C-alpha angles and dihedrals in degrees: 000000000000131000138157130266118243099204098132089111100029096052100057091042089053089052090051093052090047089059091044090052090053090051094050089047090052097049108023098152093062093049089048098050101039095062089049090054092045091049093051091051096046093040088067087077089076086075086077095052096108091046094056102039108127114182100151102153096215094042095048107030104037127071112278095229099026114166091232090062089056091047090050091051091053092049092047091054095039101041108032117192123254115221092202093050109045120187119177094200090056096054114123091201134030090262126194114312148136127210136194119200117200121194136174139177092241131034115321091209093071110128097238094050093044091051089057090049091050091051092049091050089054091051091052091052088052094055115115137173135208112236118177090340090308121119110227121190132192090260092057095058106023120122109261132227115183089343097308133092112273105267132221097238094192089073093057092042093054092041089059089067091231107180100197105048108184119220141244091356119038123180113228127171092346091308132104110240117198107221097179093092098040105039117053141176088041127177109193139178122195091352093304123115112246097170134006126185102185145029134185130217119202127201111194121196134196120240094261136132108282097032094107092046092050092051090051089049090050091053092048092048094052095042089060097038119109118216136191117276092246094056124069117196125191122175142193139181135199087253096050099094092046094047093048093052092047091047092054101039091098095043089103093064096079090038089053090052090056090044092050090052092049091048092052091047093049093045093049092049091047093050098039116118131190088225109091093215101040093047111127100196095121092043092054090048090054090048091058091042088053091058090047091051089051091055091046093049098043096045092046091047093053093045088053084056090051095242109166116254112222129189090249088063088065087076093059101081091058089054094046092050091055093047092047095049091045091055090046093057090050092052093047091049092053092045090055090056093059121092112269093214093057120099114271090244091058093044091052090048092054092044093051092045091061108023100037091053092053092046090048092057093051094043093049092050092045093050094045089048092054095043087053085056088065086077089068120122090228121081090207089059091046092051092049093047094048096048093043097047091047090049091050090054091051089044090054094047093047092047091054098042111020098034091036090056090048088052091050093048089050087048091056089052090050091047091057089044096238129163115264093230110025095031089222119145113256134199117244091223128040114243115243117275096025119136128251091253089056092051090049098046108024105040130072150125100096120155142170105288093201099052098026088226129108118286112270121250115254090245091055089050088051090056091049102042104030118009098042095049091043092052093050096055112112096236090049091054090053091052091048090052091051090047090052092050088053091048092050093047092053091046094052092047090053092048089056090056097043115134125208137221141043118269110226091223088063091067089071131068119264093249095047123120086232091068091051091052093048090049092051092044090052092046099049109019107038092102094084122041132196122320100237127210118227106199127198095213100194143041110294132182098236090171092061108097094209095048091045090054091051091050090049088052090056091049089048089060089055091050091051094058111114093238097048125090108213093196091062098050118115122212124174088200093058091049090049092051089051089048091051092048091052089049091044091237124159102216096175089106122074096231094052092043094051097040095056097047092087092056089048092051091052088058094041107026094172090065090061085073089060100056126065111205118183123174092345095309130108102232095176143349138183141218130192132230124191117224126209138213099003093161107148143018094272091056091048090053092048093047093046096048096042092048091050093046093049090051092048093049093056108110095182096072143345106275132193126191120206146169126158087247089063090073087071095038090060088082088073089065096055108023098084098037090043092051094047090047094050094043094045095046092045092050091051091052090048089054092053093048092046091051090051099044105029107071095222124064097206092054088050088057090051089054089053090046091053089053092057093042096050093044089053092049095046092047093048099045095041086059089051087050092055099257116139126215103253139134092286097050088042088062093053093047087062087050086051091064094054094049093045089055089047093057100038096040093054092054096038092049091049089048096054093041093054118112093213119117105222130054094239091052092048092051091051091047092048092050090047091052102041109005093094096044091048089049090048091049093051092046092048092051092048089051087047094059098030094094090058088070087072093050120120090218120091093212092059093045091050090052090052094048096051095040089051091053091046092053096046096044093040091051091046090053095047099048101025117021105029094047090052093046090049091056092049097050102025117169112202114216098194135062100194112162113202125197119195126198131176117284108263094213134014114232117216114249112253113215101190116070116214130181092248095054122096121212125213121191120185097323124146114225114201122199124237114254089244094052120100094228111094099188133093111213131200126195120236112285097212100049139042112236129193129208107211114230091349091285108154115212114241093254093058128085116233110218129178089225091070114105 
């Protein structure tokens, strides 16, 4: 199968890198020192790290333009809060509050236990804080209801020794008290509590100076408090999530220190040679240092520009380290294939011509992938993508210049045959009579006499002599195809069971008091979900009987939802109609309806908060529906979507549904579409880049295919591993694209650049050239993120799980699936037609090898059309012959095409 090469872009860029390599090889000291100075200058930006940390949960982990934020703004403007008439169900935000959750194995209403709860409640009320030399107590800042702090009615209800405590509504002091959110683990019979295992006490605060300090004091008090063995107490405040994230933002720093040490150790071991001259220990160390300098420079640079630093960005250094080390292995591999006797400048030129081009492809795709991530609806994703893409750019520049200069300086040491540690000149051969220790420590500089390059690593030899030929056998290809089908089946199955959304408890560390509270809340209080506002967001003729009927029909649809309890719904309009009936009023006329509202509000003052009256018109009003059994993310998604759809399908009036929780549930509306959009758009860009820079269009399509295949695999198997699709995993799926391109592009580029004639030979050659560096790169990245598996933070563990899957599947595609697919659908780029005739003259075999001799082994040399020679000659295929001093015997044809 024949096709054309598309190297019109790749070829001139390769030439450009060849010149750059020569320049770096000529002046390595300058290219070594300048990046160090730049890194030191830019690294000063880290001084501002604490100033630009931004871990606001709502700001970073919810959609920027989420519809619930717009609904909240409307409610805030339309139904302003009243400090003298507090109502928790009417809050448009979480507000300022603290909560204690008490749970026991038996009945929480036991006298001894309840006495301890009462005492603790008293101690909380007595808490005070000093703010600007002013003592502020709970009573000074508590939310007020009729001039007093909002009470916890359950304490009075239980204190009254009421035997038959009705549930979930209990009448107390002529008011209905909803117990569903404050009494949990309930066993009831006939609407009467028989057994209760948990209660919650809420302490609501006004938005006043000292509120934050009091909440912090509350948390400190309870974290040190000792309780009886029978009573378990968990607590939470409106600041808890925020404080937990801020506390763990820098948790990645010690982990990165461990990772950096592991990466250095792995790189040193991978690049260690027994030859004292060819040893690459210092080169590998500089490669890891180059990645570290890139992180230092990029982070400092962006902090100078006042770019917010989010907890998700703390994952970036682990990623950059993997990318940097991967590029280092590619450059070292290409350096080792150059001739050791060539000048350093020439070796650097050849290294850059091959390696820098491959690195450029992967860097360009990575950077574009992350910059596309800036289109995300989540600021946490945007921050991660901006920091990571900038770090990759610095990593690329430093790999080319800083690491390239280190490679050149090391090349100069090798050229003068000096020891890697002592820098002393060494003989290439041990003098006779020297000990084994002398031969091990004081001799070096050996190389492959046939190729003139360094001796290949045993692993590279394994790829060439064993793994490559094994992979290209027909029966092996069949097994690989079956393995791929199994992989794809497992991935698709996982995708069908993928869950969405980020659990708020996952934003805290495993040992945090926040996790304990969320677990207890889920265990005892999942029976009743959020109390949702249904807002009529426009003027509406409530006095019109027909219009009122149509509105009631819409509300009836809400009540008929499977997760809504109609008996617990609250409607000011229903109460008003009952009020009018008791007063024998006909409110079917506008005047009567409006004139009697004031009397109604005097009787039910809380309903005044539900009706917005401006210039004698009702501009908006709201009702409340109580949800049930919202126990997991799937139920939240169903509730959220069905409530929104029911509101949108109401033809009687424009309706909005809202609860403060909906701010976080908005992610369900954009997470899937956003992920598909980012992945699809990024994949399209990757295809364009591959077509431009990989000189074979079919191989570019294979790169694009591998992107889709790996993303499918990672998405499916991360679901089977218990990872949800949320803003954090969405980030790493974008990362997945970049790494997939890294792996497949390296092998594909080596395949199409190979001079071998058949597809099987090209695959073996590509695996021989880059199989080991790709393996090293994947292993180094896995080591880079391995320590995250031990993190107490869910965000770091999620990053590890997905990156591990990306590395394993990406590596499998690059050294198993893609090579086999390339052999099955190989597109030849050349149409060289070779004619072979008998050798006109046999050249005697030369035994001694001298520097001025040129060796030819089984090459066909074809004449130019303008040359007088009409024969094509081929050297003997079974022997290596040498032409001393390039003197061609008379029977041979000299042709400029000869090497």
